[in-house]
Every structure is written in C-alpha cells, then in structure tokens.
Rosetta silent file (secondary structure, phi, psi, omega in degrees, C-alpha in Angstrom):
SEQUENCE: MEHSILRKNFFLGLSALAVDRLRFASYITEKIRSCPLIEVVEEEALAIPEDEITVIATGPLTSDAMAKQIMALTGQGGLSFYDAAAPIVDFASIDMSRAFFASRYDKGDADYINCPMNEAEYKAFYDALIHAEEAKLHDFEADAPLTVFEGCMPVEIMARRGYDTLRYGPLKPRGLKDPKTDKEPYAVVQLRKDNAEGSIYNLVGFQTHLKFGEQKRVFSMIPALANAEYVRYGVMHRNTFLQSPKLLDRYYADRRDPLVAFAGQMTGVEGYVESAASGFLAAVAMAAKVQGRDLPEFPNTTAIGALGLYISDE
SCORE:     score description
SCORE:     0.000 S_00000001
   1 L     0.000  -45.396 -174.966 -124.403  135.491  199.284 S_00000001
   2 H   -56.348  -49.766 -169.800 -122.958  139.044  199.096 S_00000001
   3 H   -62.713  -31.564  178.648 -119.729  138.064  200.779 S_00000001
   4 H   -72.918  -29.138  173.337 -119.281  135.077  198.350 S_00000001
   5 H   -65.911  -46.540  174.358 -119.683  137.450  195.376 S_00000001
   6 H   -50.407  -44.532 -179.428 -117.163  139.619  196.926 S_00000001
   7 H   -68.994  -43.932 -173.236 -114.656  136.733  197.139 S_00000001
   8 H   -66.191  -48.491 -168.756 -115.369  135.446  193.676 S_00000001
   9 H   -83.689  -33.759 -166.004 -115.069  138.767  191.980 S_00000001
  10 H  -106.385  -36.237 -167.552 -112.503  140.586  193.882 S_00000001
  11 L  -111.765  110.001 -168.305 -110.073  138.191  195.713 S_00000001
  12 L   -99.778   69.537  175.907 -108.229  135.918  193.250 S_00000001
  13 L   102.912  147.757 -173.409 -106.860  133.093  195.368 S_00000001
  14 L   -72.050  -30.961 -176.068 -105.735  132.808  198.953 S_00000001
  15 L   -79.213  -42.958 -174.768 -102.085  133.213  198.149 S_00000001
  16 L   -88.925  -34.204 -179.412 -102.145  136.312  195.954 S_00000001
  17 L    48.825   49.882 -178.433 -105.188  138.052  197.405 S_00000001
  18 L   -89.687  163.373 -178.333 -105.280  140.396  194.429 S_00000001
  19 L  -123.384  122.896  169.519 -108.096  142.890  193.735 S_00000001
  20 L   -69.586  104.650 -165.009 -109.841  143.650  190.478 S_00000001
  21 H   -66.774  -32.628 -176.089 -109.640  147.415  191.019 S_00000001
  22 H   -73.644  -45.885  175.948 -112.330  148.429  188.568 S_00000001
  23 H   -65.139  -35.473 -177.488 -114.864  146.016  189.985 S_00000001
  24 H   -69.441  -43.515 -177.930 -114.007  146.734  193.514 S_00000001
  25 H   -72.956  -34.250  170.989 -114.282  150.465  192.895 S_00000001
  26 H   -62.258  -42.984  179.117 -117.686  150.105  191.131 S_00000001
  27 H   -57.725  -56.721 -177.379 -118.956  147.994  193.982 S_00000001
  28 H   -62.053  -39.091 -176.561 -117.946  150.474  196.673 S_00000001
  29 H   -65.346  -49.329 -177.447 -119.163  153.536  194.613 S_00000001
  30 H   -54.409  -45.164 -178.259 -122.595  151.804  194.172 S_00000001
  31 H   -68.805  -33.600  179.136 -122.918  151.086  197.863 S_00000001
  32 H   -70.022  -43.863 -175.260 -122.014  154.636  198.830 S_00000001
  33 H   -72.681  -27.140 -176.208 -124.411  156.254  196.271 S_00000001
  34 H   -86.712  -20.724 -174.786 -127.312  153.902  197.160 S_00000001
  35 L   -72.813  122.010 -171.885 -127.011  154.448  200.940 S_00000001
  36 L   -72.659  -11.232 -177.394 -129.774  156.742  202.186 S_00000001
  37 L   -96.144    1.173 -176.116 -127.582  157.934  205.203 S_00000001
  38 L  -117.089  129.292  172.299 -124.811  159.231  202.906 S_00000001
  39 L   -99.889  115.291  175.155 -124.835  162.630  201.107 S_00000001
  40 L   -93.114  118.287  173.903 -122.338  162.724  198.193 S_00000001
  41 L  -111.418  109.746 -174.947 -121.073  166.185  197.474 S_00000001
  42 L   -87.626   72.515  179.935 -119.057  166.356  194.297 S_00000001
  43 L  -150.601  153.743 -174.491 -116.791  169.298  194.826 S_00000001
  44 L   -71.377  131.618  174.001 -113.206  169.842  196.019 S_00000001
  45 L   -78.242  117.206 -171.726 -112.814  170.143  199.715 S_00000001
  46 L  -104.120  -10.864 -179.263 -110.620  173.203  200.348 S_00000001
  47 L  -150.001  155.133  176.471 -110.588  173.194  204.168 S_00000001
  48 L   -85.888  135.843 -177.919 -110.859  170.790  207.119 S_00000001
  49 L   -69.345  139.211  178.771 -114.165  171.542  209.071 S_00000001
  50 L   -92.530  138.712  177.584 -113.487  172.949  212.619 S_00000001
  51 L    55.622   40.110  175.575 -115.114  171.335  215.616 S_00000001
  52 L  -135.161  154.844  178.701 -116.778  168.554  213.528 S_00000001
  53 L   -72.222  123.075 -171.826 -116.426  164.867  213.412 S_00000001
  54 E  -141.084  129.993  171.560 -114.069  164.378  210.454 S_00000001
  55 E  -117.113  119.538 -173.538 -112.416  161.460  208.635 S_00000001
  56 E  -104.988  115.595 -177.702 -109.919  162.684  206.030 S_00000001
  57 L  -129.134   55.072 -171.025 -109.453  160.038  203.288 S_00000001
  58 L   -82.759   -9.336 -174.821 -108.050  162.140  200.449 S_00000001
  59 L    80.301  163.676 -177.014 -105.515  159.635  199.224 S_00000001
  60 L   -70.431  -14.739  176.468 -101.901  160.038  198.569 S_00000001
  61 L   -96.640   45.928 -179.245 -102.567  162.262  195.575 S_00000001
  62 L   -58.724  143.714  177.822 -104.122  164.987  197.872 S_00000001
  63 L   -67.869  158.285  178.225 -104.639  168.345  196.187 S_00000001
  64 H   -51.574  -47.341 -176.636 -102.368  171.126  197.059 S_00000001
  65 H   -58.427  -47.954 -178.344 -105.037  173.091  198.950 S_00000001
  66 H   -68.590  -39.878 -177.263 -105.906  170.149  201.197 S_00000001
  67 H   -59.187  -38.693  178.250 -102.369  169.105  201.667 S_00000001
  68 H   -60.560  -44.803 -179.480 -101.581  172.569  203.100 S_00000001
  69 H   -62.286  -34.960 -177.851 -104.582  172.240  205.443 S_00000001
  70 H   -75.290  -38.527  179.477 -103.358  168.873  206.608 S_00000001
  71 H   -62.201  -35.634  176.839  -99.883  170.203  207.203 S_00000001
  72 H   -63.653  -44.865 -177.152 -101.312  173.122  209.191 S_00000001
  73 H   -63.794  -47.021 -175.015 -103.438  170.683  211.264 S_00000001
  74 H   -90.311   -9.565  179.405 -100.673  168.205  212.034 S_00000001
  75 L    72.902   14.541 -174.154  -97.757  170.486  212.235 S_00000001
  76 L   -99.311  128.606 -176.467  -95.808  168.232  209.866 S_00000001
  77 L   -70.896  -67.399 -175.522  -93.722  170.088  207.330 S_00000001
  78 L  -106.712  121.832 -176.490  -92.953  167.781  204.472 S_00000001
  79 L  -101.679   13.454 -172.208  -95.504  165.258  203.704 S_00000001
  80 E   -87.099  139.206  162.394  -93.806  163.848  200.614 S_00000001
  81 E  -139.523  150.535  177.594  -92.770  160.373  199.803 S_00000001
  82 E   -95.326  137.903  179.475  -92.181  158.841  196.476 S_00000001
  83 E  -120.487  145.619  179.617  -94.337  155.777  195.481 S_00000001
  84 E  -127.421  153.615  176.992  -93.740  153.491  192.623 S_00000001
  85 L  -116.431  151.407  178.114  -95.936  151.094  190.595 S_00000001
  86 L   -93.502  157.075 -179.625  -94.942  147.889  188.777 S_00000001
  87 L   -73.082  156.076  174.229  -95.479  147.299  185.146 S_00000001
  88 E  -119.613  132.186  176.618  -98.511  145.125  183.807 S_00000001
  89 E  -116.505  159.989  178.612  -98.161  142.821  180.828 S_00000001
  90 E   -76.151  127.494  178.965 -100.728  141.176  178.519 S_00000001
  91 H   -60.166  -35.345 -178.975 -100.996  137.481  179.484 S_00000001
  92 H   -64.372  -21.100 -178.759 -101.220  136.479  175.832 S_00000001
  93 H   -94.513   -4.118  177.710  -97.719  137.840  175.278 S_00000001
  94 L   -78.249  136.160  178.018  -96.035  135.834  178.047 S_00000001
  95 L   -84.331   98.072 -177.030  -93.955  132.875  176.689 S_00000001
  96 H   -73.131  -17.127  172.350  -95.467  130.110  178.851 S_00000001
  97 H   -65.903  -22.756  179.419  -92.998  127.594  177.412 S_00000001
  98 H  -109.733   17.863 -175.369  -90.460  129.389  179.529 S_00000001
  99 L  -145.020  167.842 -176.765  -92.714  129.919  182.538 S_00000001
 100 E  -152.824  148.434  173.189  -94.840  127.814  184.869 S_00000001
 101 E   -86.502  134.398  177.309  -97.835  128.313  187.306 S_00000001
 102 E  -174.871  155.429  172.905  -97.095  127.753  190.922 S_00000001
 103 L  -114.777  152.983 -178.199  -97.351  129.125  194.417 S_00000001
 104 H   -59.458  128.364 -176.292  -94.329  128.954  196.813 S_00000001
 105 H    58.633   24.052  178.547  -93.969  125.552  198.449 S_00000001
 106 H    60.699   26.153  172.519  -97.208  124.517  196.636 S_00000001
 107 L   -82.575  136.986  178.015  -99.234  126.570  199.026 S_00000001
 108 L    84.158 -145.032 -164.590 -102.575  127.977  197.667 S_00000001
 109 L  -120.878   28.725  176.431 -103.913  127.652  194.249 S_00000001
 110 L    59.333   43.944 -178.632 -100.822  128.120  191.957 S_00000001
 111 L   -63.872  -24.120 -169.380 -101.740  131.800  191.586 S_00000001
 112 E   -99.946  147.366  161.548  -98.445  133.048  190.230 S_00000001
 113 E   -92.190  125.460 -175.344  -96.824  132.797  186.884 S_00000001
 114 E  -108.382  127.149  179.400  -93.120  132.053  187.610 S_00000001
 115 E  -109.119  103.155  178.650  -90.402  133.164  185.134 S_00000001
 116 E   -74.804  156.091  166.966  -87.111  131.332  185.885 S_00000001
 117 E  -140.528  136.534  175.922  -83.638  132.513  185.114 S_00000001
 118 L   -81.529 -179.987 -175.470  -80.431  130.671  185.221 S_00000001
 119 H   -59.142  -47.806 -176.384  -77.220  132.170  186.542 S_00000001
 120 H   -68.828  -31.019  177.672  -75.999  133.589  183.314 S_00000001
 121 H   -70.572  -43.643 -177.455  -79.443  135.073  182.453 S_00000001
 122 H   -65.381  -42.675 -177.753  -79.730  136.637  185.920 S_00000001
 123 H   -59.065  -44.457  179.617  -76.207  138.133  185.737 S_00000001
 124 H   -58.126  -50.224 -177.057  -77.020  139.728  182.316 S_00000001
 125 H   -61.521  -51.370 -171.625  -80.333  141.026  183.609 S_00000001
 126 H   -68.276  -35.029  173.742  -78.865  142.432  186.793 S_00000001
 127 H   -62.453  -44.841  178.425  -76.008  144.216  185.004 S_00000001
 128 H   -65.273  -39.776 -177.428  -78.530  145.889  182.565 S_00000001
 129 H   -63.708  -48.496 -178.783  -80.783  146.813  185.442 S_00000001
 130 H   -69.684  -14.083  173.355  -78.309  148.631  187.650 S_00000001
 131 L  -110.448    8.236  179.086  -77.109  150.622  184.757 S_00000001
 132 L   -71.958  160.485 -174.840  -80.435  151.450  183.065 S_00000001
 133 L   -85.334  128.707  174.719  -81.458  155.017  182.656 S_00000001
 134 E   -88.457  158.425 -179.397  -84.085  156.380  185.065 S_00000001
 135 L   -77.078  148.829  177.644  -86.824  158.784  184.149 S_00000001
 136 L   -79.479  146.685  179.009  -86.485  162.372  185.209 S_00000001
 137 L   -68.431  156.653  175.237  -88.677  163.891  187.942 S_00000001
 138 L   -79.715  163.213  177.641  -91.256  166.468  186.912 S_00000001
 139 L   -49.054  -50.175 -177.633  -90.596  169.985  187.946 S_00000001
 140 L   -68.663  -10.108 -179.487  -93.166  169.970  190.771 S_00000001
 141 L  -100.823  -28.322 -164.839  -91.500  166.820  192.199 S_00000001
 142 L   -71.264   -9.578 -177.899  -87.894  167.803  191.859 S_00000001
 143 L   -85.452    1.562  179.712  -88.024  170.217  194.872 S_00000001
 144 L  -121.693  146.447 -174.508  -88.308  167.364  197.290 S_00000001
 145 L   -63.717  151.950  179.664  -85.535  164.741  198.142 S_00000001
 146 L   -78.860   87.055 -178.510  -86.069  161.286  196.530 S_00000001
 147 L  -112.318  123.964 -171.101  -87.365  159.453  199.630 S_00000001
 148 E  -123.194  145.330  173.809  -88.986  156.067  199.033 S_00000001
 149 L   -63.582  138.692  174.944  -90.865  153.607  201.246 S_00000001
 150 H   -64.221  -31.348 -177.322  -88.812  150.506  201.753 S_00000001
 151 H   -80.344   -3.978  175.048  -91.917  148.392  200.954 S_00000001
 152 H  -128.356   30.304 -174.297  -92.323  150.239  197.517 S_00000001
 153 L   -70.924  128.882  174.168  -88.670  150.613  196.644 S_00000001
 154 L   -46.926  139.949 -174.985  -87.872  150.732  192.890 S_00000001
 155 H   -62.334  -32.440 -178.422  -86.345  147.478  191.728 S_00000001
 156 H   -69.539  -34.165  178.109  -83.358  149.264  190.236 S_00000001
 157 H   -70.904  -42.747  176.655  -82.576  150.920  193.559 S_00000001
 158 H   -61.141  -37.787  179.603  -82.950  147.661  195.387 S_00000001
 159 H   -66.548  -36.014 -173.228  -80.562  145.901  192.925 S_00000001
 160 L   -73.233   -2.223  175.239  -77.872  148.391  193.521 S_00000001
 161 L   -81.785   -7.304  178.014  -77.622  147.407  197.095 S_00000001
 162 L   154.832  155.469 -173.544  -75.944  144.154  195.935 S_00000001
 163 L   -56.281  -42.958 -171.038  -75.803  141.390  193.472 S_00000001
 164 L   -94.109   -1.068 -175.159  -77.872  138.990  195.559 S_00000001
 165 L   -52.319  -52.890 -173.576  -80.410  141.522  196.978 S_00000001
 166 H   -65.429  -37.407 -178.519  -83.029  140.711  194.429 S_00000001
 167 H   -65.896  -24.268  175.375  -82.391  136.906  194.818 S_00000001
 168 H  -100.378    0.639 -179.100  -83.165  137.196  198.501 S_00000001
 169 L  -122.405 -123.233 -167.050  -86.079  139.462  197.836 S_00000001
 170 L   -73.714  -15.103  177.004  -88.790  139.603  195.028 S_00000001
 171 L  -103.949   15.314  178.307  -86.726  137.208  192.761 S_00000001
 172 L   -59.123  130.573 -174.265  -86.237  134.559  195.554 S_00000001
 173 L   -94.869   -3.108 -174.458  -86.383  131.118  194.109 S_00000001
 174 L   -56.173  131.506  176.646  -87.036  129.305  197.496 S_00000001
 175 L    77.339   15.566  178.787  -89.998  126.907  197.421 S_00000001
 176 L  -128.059  121.274  176.133  -90.446  127.001  193.604 S_00000001
 177 L  -111.530  126.944  173.518  -89.390  124.070  191.473 S_00000001
 178 E   -68.737  120.684  179.006  -89.227  124.420  187.657 S_00000001
 179 L   -62.479  -17.435 -179.047  -91.151  121.551  186.405 S_00000001
 180 L   -75.750  -28.778 -178.491  -88.805  121.301  183.441 S_00000001
 181 L  -117.882  -14.931 -168.475  -85.721  120.625  185.700 S_00000001
 182 L    58.654   22.993 -177.464  -87.347  119.654  188.995 S_00000001
 183 E  -126.837  164.025  168.828  -84.969  122.058  190.640 S_00000001
 184 L   -68.141  124.551  177.155  -85.133  125.503  192.141 S_00000001
 185 L   -66.939  168.359  178.842  -84.062  128.082  189.536 S_00000001
 186 L   -65.767  -40.393  179.963  -81.237  130.583  190.224 S_00000001
 187 E  -146.787  156.070  176.873  -83.730  133.414  190.258 S_00000001
 188 E  -145.080  121.704  173.320  -87.555  133.697  189.613 S_00000001
 189 E   -89.891  127.453 -179.854  -89.632  136.685  188.585 S_00000001
 190 E  -103.178  144.700  176.304  -93.325  136.203  189.653 S_00000001
 191 E  -118.093  145.014 -177.340  -96.342  137.625  187.877 S_00000001
 192 E  -129.881  136.277  178.492  -99.648  138.110  189.614 S_00000001
 193 E   -47.696  134.182  173.440 -103.143  138.446  188.223 S_00000001
 194 L  -117.473    7.473  164.387 -104.266  142.118  187.982 S_00000001
 195 L  -146.496  166.276 -172.928 -107.833  141.417  186.955 S_00000001
 196 L   -66.974  -31.409 -173.825 -110.423  138.700  187.641 S_00000001
 197 L   -77.710  -10.526 -179.748 -110.217  137.377  184.038 S_00000001
 198 L    68.276   34.244 -178.729 -106.425  136.800  184.262 S_00000001
 199 L   -94.898  -16.149  179.869 -105.867  138.651  180.994 S_00000001
 200 E  -134.465  142.742  177.567 -103.297  141.005  182.490 S_00000001
 201 E  -130.378  138.194  173.469 -100.429  140.375  185.030 S_00000001
 202 E  -103.700  155.620 -179.158  -98.185  142.612  187.017 S_00000001
 203 E   -81.902  112.936 -171.860  -94.534  142.010  187.839 S_00000001
 204 L   -70.306  126.215  178.015  -94.330  141.387  191.562 S_00000001
 205 L    86.420    5.184 -172.291  -91.816  143.515  193.241 S_00000001
 206 L  -104.668   36.498  170.489  -90.951  145.479  190.061 S_00000001
 207 L   -55.052  146.369 -172.554  -91.988  148.956  191.110 S_00000001
 208 L  -156.076  151.326  174.644  -89.621  151.120  188.893 S_00000001
 209 L  -119.691   14.265  176.234  -88.540  154.558  187.956 S_00000001
 210 E   -76.095  154.460  174.214  -86.841  153.563  184.757 S_00000001
 211 L   -59.247  147.182  179.518  -87.720  155.103  181.398 S_00000001
 212 H   -45.686  -53.833 -179.902  -90.340  153.296  179.413 S_00000001
 213 H   -58.062  -38.166  179.828  -87.966  152.214  176.743 S_00000001
 214 H   -68.202  -36.735  174.233  -85.495  151.002  179.314 S_00000001
 215 H   -58.780  -44.869 -176.686  -88.236  148.904  181.031 S_00000001
 216 H   -65.261  -44.245 -176.323  -88.976  147.285  177.764 S_00000001
 217 H   -66.582  -54.690 -170.970  -85.133  146.549  176.894 S_00000001
 218 H   -72.408  -41.979  179.375  -84.251  145.315  180.427 S_00000001
 219 H   -69.548  -23.074  174.735  -87.359  143.441  181.383 S_00000001
 220 L   -70.046  -13.187  176.296  -87.263  141.665  178.040 S_00000001
 221 L   -75.786   -7.588  176.087  -84.056  139.903  179.296 S_00000001
 222 L   -85.223  126.073 -167.962  -86.290  137.853  181.495 S_00000001
 223 H   -60.342  -40.812  178.745  -86.672  134.804  179.047 S_00000001
 224 H   -63.455  -27.651 -174.413  -90.498  134.380  179.605 S_00000001
 225 H  -113.180   29.530  176.975  -91.061  138.174  178.842 S_00000001
 226 L   -63.029  -33.654 -178.559  -88.802  138.421  175.828 S_00000001
 227 L  -120.492   20.984 -171.988  -91.746  139.411  173.702 S_00000001
 228 L   -68.687  142.605  177.821  -94.072  140.798  176.422 S_00000001
 229 L  -104.043  133.679 -176.060  -96.547  143.563  175.602 S_00000001
 230 E   -94.560  121.356  171.103  -97.045  146.169  178.312 S_00000001
 231 E   -79.212  -31.072  170.097 -100.478  147.316  179.186 S_00000001
 232 E  -151.781  139.586  171.392  -98.848  149.779  181.625 S_00000001
 233 L   -81.360  157.491  173.581  -95.282  150.628  182.350 S_00000001
 234 L   -69.161  147.201 -178.387  -94.014  151.133  185.816 S_00000001
 235 L  -137.965  165.510  169.972  -94.139  154.725  187.177 S_00000001
 236 E  -137.762  141.205 -177.457  -93.010  156.695  190.144 S_00000001
 237 E  -152.825  160.894 -177.035  -94.609  159.853  191.557 S_00000001
 238 E   -85.463  138.280 -179.073  -94.544  161.880  194.576 S_00000001
 239 E  -122.915  168.311  173.617  -97.389  161.290  197.131 S_00000001
 240 E  -102.701  117.345  177.778  -98.619  162.786  200.369 S_00000001
 241 L  -123.932  145.363  169.459  -98.030  160.512  203.422 S_00000001
 242 L   -88.129  156.589  167.265  -98.433  161.238  207.070 S_00000001
 243 L   -83.784   69.173 -166.108  -95.842  160.484  209.738 S_00000001
 244 H   -58.441  -42.903 -178.077  -98.585  158.320  211.152 S_00000001
 245 H   -53.651  -36.584  172.147  -96.615  156.727  214.023 S_00000001
 246 H   -73.678  -30.334 -169.842  -96.087  160.206  215.496 S_00000001
 247 H  -109.253  -28.680 -171.360  -99.529  161.487  214.742 S_00000001
 248 E  -104.438  150.712  171.000 -102.127  158.609  214.791 S_00000001
 249 L   -98.248 -176.234 -175.648 -103.460  156.102  217.328 S_00000001
 250 L   -73.457   -3.189  172.789 -104.336  152.546  216.416 S_00000001
 251 L  -101.521    8.503  179.174 -107.928  153.777  215.324 S_00000001
 252 L    70.627   18.121  174.164 -106.322  156.230  212.807 S_00000001
 253 E   -98.658  151.466  179.272 -107.319  159.149  214.907 S_00000001
 254 E   -57.515  118.492 -179.416 -105.319  162.297  215.673 S_00000001
 255 L   -58.433  -26.425 -173.305 -103.866  161.710  219.184 S_00000001
 256 L   -88.168  -31.529 -178.048 -104.364  165.461  219.905 S_00000001
 257 L  -135.695  100.292 -171.210 -107.906  165.716  218.577 S_00000001
 258 L   -72.424   -2.248  174.841 -109.786  162.408  218.763 S_00000001
 259 L   -94.350    2.463  168.932 -112.626  163.701  216.549 S_00000001
 260 E  -116.797  127.910  178.588 -110.302  163.903  213.574 S_00000001
 261 E  -130.855  169.912 -179.088 -109.114  160.750  211.889 S_00000001
 262 E  -123.767  158.077  173.648 -107.290  159.811  208.693 S_00000001
 263 L  -157.112  157.478  176.555 -107.808  156.746  206.457 S_00000001
 264 L    99.272 -170.073 -171.173 -106.467  155.228  203.405 S_00000001
 265 H   -65.319  -26.335 -178.415 -102.994  154.920  201.785 S_00000001
 266 H   -66.240  -13.124  175.827 -101.872  158.377  203.059 S_00000001
 267 H   -83.743  -13.604 -178.438 -101.695  156.716  206.577 S_00000001
 268 L   114.422   -8.767  174.906  -99.080  154.253  205.409 S_00000001
 269 L   -77.364  161.861 -168.362 -101.207  151.204  204.641 S_00000001
 270 L  -131.962  115.745  176.314 -100.764  149.651  201.243 S_00000001
 271 L   116.170  163.029 -179.267 -103.227  148.188  198.831 S_00000001
 272 H   -71.804  -44.079  178.817 -106.954  148.306  198.200 S_00000001
 273 H   -63.008  -46.048 -175.966 -108.013  145.878  200.893 S_00000001
 274 H   -64.017  -40.815  176.092 -105.791  147.580  203.504 S_00000001
 275 H   -63.634  -37.569  177.920 -107.057  151.055  202.595 S_00000001
 276 H   -73.452  -32.550  176.761 -110.627  150.022  202.919 S_00000001
 277 H   -62.797  -37.383 -174.613 -109.897  148.323  206.220 S_00000001
 278 H   -67.810  -45.138 -179.959 -108.340  151.490  207.639 S_00000001
 279 H   -66.204  -29.925  172.592 -111.411  153.562  206.640 S_00000001
 280 H   -56.235  -57.879 -173.044 -113.696  150.879  208.117 S_00000001
 281 H   -66.110  -39.351  175.616 -111.955  150.986  211.451 S_00000001
 282 H   -62.008  -38.248  174.346 -111.612  154.722  211.557 S_00000001
 283 H   -69.967  -45.103 -176.629 -115.370  155.176  210.921 S_00000001
 284 H   -68.664  -36.205  174.709 -116.556  152.527  213.277 S_00000001
 285 H   -67.635  -34.919 -179.827 -114.338  153.803  216.104 S_00000001
 286 H   -67.343  -38.306  175.773 -115.479  157.407  215.428 S_00000001
 287 H   -65.129  -39.647  177.502 -119.109  156.309  215.661 S_00000001
 288 H   -63.816  -38.422  177.087 -118.421  154.536  218.879 S_00000001
 289 H   -57.012  -52.718 -173.428 -116.807  157.706  220.319 S_00000001
 290 H   -72.594  -20.834  176.572 -119.700  159.901  219.481 S_00000001
 291 L   -96.367    2.139  179.423 -122.322  157.394  220.685 S_00000001
 292 L    69.470   21.605  177.409 -120.498  156.838  224.001 S_00000001
 293 L   -99.108  162.574  174.731 -119.829  153.129  223.281 S_00000001
 294 L   -58.720  143.361  172.864 -116.639  151.127  223.870 S_00000001
 295 L   -66.646  141.899 -179.517 -114.154  151.237  221.065 S_00000001
 296 L   -61.899  138.253  174.614 -114.059  148.115  218.906 S_00000001
 297 L  -106.793  114.146  174.055 -111.314  145.628  219.778 S_00000001
 298 L  -110.964  107.328 -175.898 -109.355  144.099  216.985 S_00000001
 299 L   -66.008  158.959  178.922 -106.488  142.183  218.538 S_00000001
 300 L   -63.871   -8.082  178.284 -103.036  142.416  216.887 S_00000001
 301 L   -89.492   -1.663  169.240 -103.409  138.856  215.713 S_00000001
 302 L   -97.096  157.670 -178.357 -106.142  140.057  213.278 S_00000001
 303 H   -62.285  -46.392  179.451 -105.342  141.665  210.024 S_00000001
 304 H   -64.353  -38.211  179.106 -107.225  144.985  210.922 S_00000001
 305 H   -66.281  -42.327  179.651 -105.716  145.085  214.375 S_00000001
 306 H   -63.268  -39.565  178.060 -102.175  144.430  213.051 S_00000001
 307 H   -60.404  -48.621  178.286 -102.571  147.309  210.444 S_00000001
 308 H   -59.596  -35.013  177.965 -103.611  149.705  213.183 S_00000001
 309 H   -72.981  -33.442 -173.608 -100.661  148.737  215.278 S_00000001
 310 H   -69.151  -40.432 -177.390  -98.327  149.033  212.210 S_00000001
 311 H   -83.200  -15.489 -172.556  -99.232  152.665  211.453 S_00000001
 312 H  -111.415   -1.818 -174.345  -99.384  153.877  215.007 S_00000001
 313 L  -118.897  119.096 -178.724  -96.319  152.293  216.674 S_00000001
 314 L   -69.595    0.000    0.000  -92.869  153.592  215.836 S_00000001
C-alpha cells in the first residue's frame, strides 16, 4: 500500500517520472523524524568527524565552512560548477488551442504539453534567444569561471552552438504529431508537470541564465506561451560538486577512506529520485561494510547500479 501511495503522489506518469517536491520532502522528513534509530540534530555541521562512519549529503549549496572541509578532505581545489533551473508556468495561462498533450511516439500516458512552432516562428525565437541579455553573476560567484554541466546547460548557451542545436535537442519534434496538421512540427517546446495537481508546468530543457524580463519577452515568442504567467523564472547559481569519477567508487564511498561516503546532487546525480537513490546505496553499502556483510550488488542494467557507474567511471 505504501509503495502505491508513493507512485500515486510523487511519480506522475511513466514517461515524465516527475516528482512533487513538497510532498516528497514532507514524506521523507516525516519518515526520518519518526524513526527511533535516527537522532536529528538541527545545527550546522562545521567539521567532518574523524575516524567515524560518515555519509556527507550536504547538497550542492554546501555552506562555506563545510565546503572548505570537503576540499581539505578530498584534496580538490575548486568544487564549483554552475547549475541552472528552468522556468515554471501556470497551466491556466497556457494557450491550449496552440498546444497539445502527447508523449513522444505515443509512448506513456501523454504526460507532456507540446508547444509547436513552424519554421518562421522558430527562426524568430532562435534569433531573439541568442541575442537576449543574460543576468549578471553575484559578486561571490564572479570569482569562478562560468563552467556548466552539459546536462544542465542554459538554453541560450546551447542555442549559440548552432541554429539546429535545439531542434536536435530539447525542441526535437521527432515522434510528435500536431493533431491540427497530422504532421511533425518544425520544432516543439515540451512542458512537464511540476506538481501532482498539474497546476504548474516547467519548460523542459529550458534551464537559463537570462534576465527575468528577457525570459518573459523571448519565451513569449513560443505561440502557446504568448500570455504565460510565470510561477518561477529560470535561474543559474554556483553550486558545489565533487569530481566524483576521480574520488568515489560505485557505492559513493571515498576510494582512499571507505568509511567516508558522499550522497546527493553534489556527487553528480541529477534530480530528486536520483539523489535519494544515491543516499540509499551509500547508506546500505556502508552498513554492510561495518557489519562484515557482502556489499549489495546492483547490476549496471538497473537504475541504481547505472547511477553508481556513471559517477564513478571517467
């Protein structure tokens, strides 16, 4: 029963596999606080314990004090990478007369809202996007080079790689037929549910560092989003990430000190489900080590095993 509740509340369709972050966070918080084997200490951790079993899951927004501790422990100098988030719009403001529900190649449960563009509309959008004004970095961020993950690359930077880059990436029309024309559009912007109710949607692949006003101006050139209301604009910020392939094994443990492990997005996994999976594997493997049991085997053909391989293999 509990697993069915999880699927119903948190995972919104097999194709999208989206997570209602508030419900997910509340569920996990309640489980942690109600567990008699867990003591919750609500204060900032300023140091990594010595000679103790430790799993560090401080997130990519690690505090300065802990970041310095991690750098000293790992010997890695610059832990900075820039991460970007996509905008979120109010469903009621989407012009559904210019959009349609569908999943690519009709697989899944038509989880996505698809916003088609013809060639002229895409060209105008593309030209505006590559010339749009980006937001300035904060002073505390400006001292690091603008290094971004390929998987979280701002849409405007991706677009500057070439006219068709987006059409072969997040705006790929393959497998999507516009019911009004019964043909694949020239380009398609996909929107995905961002909560269980389906009242808000995020723009898939539209991580961005544009100024808020520029986001409104440029993204309004997508016909279905001409009058869209934004619940959250896209943002970019500097995060703390490990060079995990050099540092960690497939159980997220430090190769030099197997009683220290890391978990969560700072290891390089992406998303709520993946971050939770990394913490699960790090903890289960650590328990097996201290109890003298065999480490759990998750083959690379499983999601958890593949994630462990991804962060540990250069």
